[in-house]
N, C-alpha and C positions, 0 to 999 in steps of 0.2 A: 197320475193317480198312484203309481208305484213310488214316486218320490215322496208324496205325502205320507204314505205308510212307513216308508223308510225313516223319515224324519220323526214321526210319532214313536216308532220303536226305539230309535236312538235317544229320544228325549226321556222316555220311560226308563231305559237302561241307565241313563245319566242320573236321574233322580234316585234310582235304586242304589247307585254307588255312593252318592253323597248324602243319603238320608240322615246319617248320624251327625253330620255337620250342620244340618238345617236347624233353625231356631224353633220351628214348629214341631220338630221331633222330640225335643226335650223340654217339656213344660215345667216339670219339677225335677230337681236333682235328687236322685234316690238317696245319696249320702246325707244330704241336708234333711230330708224327710226322716231318715233313720236317727239323725242327731236330735231332732226335735222330739221324737218319740222317746229316745233315751233320757233326755233332759226332763221331760214331764215325769217319767217314772222315778228318776234319781232324786228330783227335788221333793217328791212326796216323802222319800225316806230321810232326806236332809232336814226337812221341816219337822219330821217326827223325832229325829235324834240330832239336834243341832250341835251338841257338844262333841259328839263322836264322829260325825261326818262333815265333809267340806263340800260346798256347792261347786267349787272349781270354776270352770269356764261357762257352766250353764247359767249362772247368775253371778256376775262379777261383783256386784255391790251387796251381796248377801252377807249378813253379819258373821257367818261361819268362815268367811274368807279373810277376816281382819288380820289374823296371824300370818297367812300366806302372802298378803299384800305388803307386809313389812319387808324392808331390804335386809339381806344378809350379805355382808362383805361387798356392798354396793350393787348387788343384783337382786331383783325381786324374785320371790320363789314361785309366784303365780304369773305365768306368761300365757296369754291367750292370743292366738294369731287369727282371730275371726274378724 
C-alpha cells in the first residue's frame, strides 16, 4: 500500500515539473492571440486611411503593401516570417 502511494506522489510531482511541456497545457499561444488582436485593430485603421498606413504582415496582399513588396536593390522591403 505504501508503494502505491509513493508511486502516486512521484507521478503527481513528475506532471507538476513537466506541465509546461505538455501539449494540453498550451492550447492557445498567448503571443499568437495578441498578434491576432493587434491585426484586427490595425487593419481597421489601415482600411480607414489606406494611403497613409501600410498593412504590413497583417495582410500581405493588401493594396497598401504594393510599394513595400517592390524590390529595392534586389531585396524586398516587406519581409514576413510567419
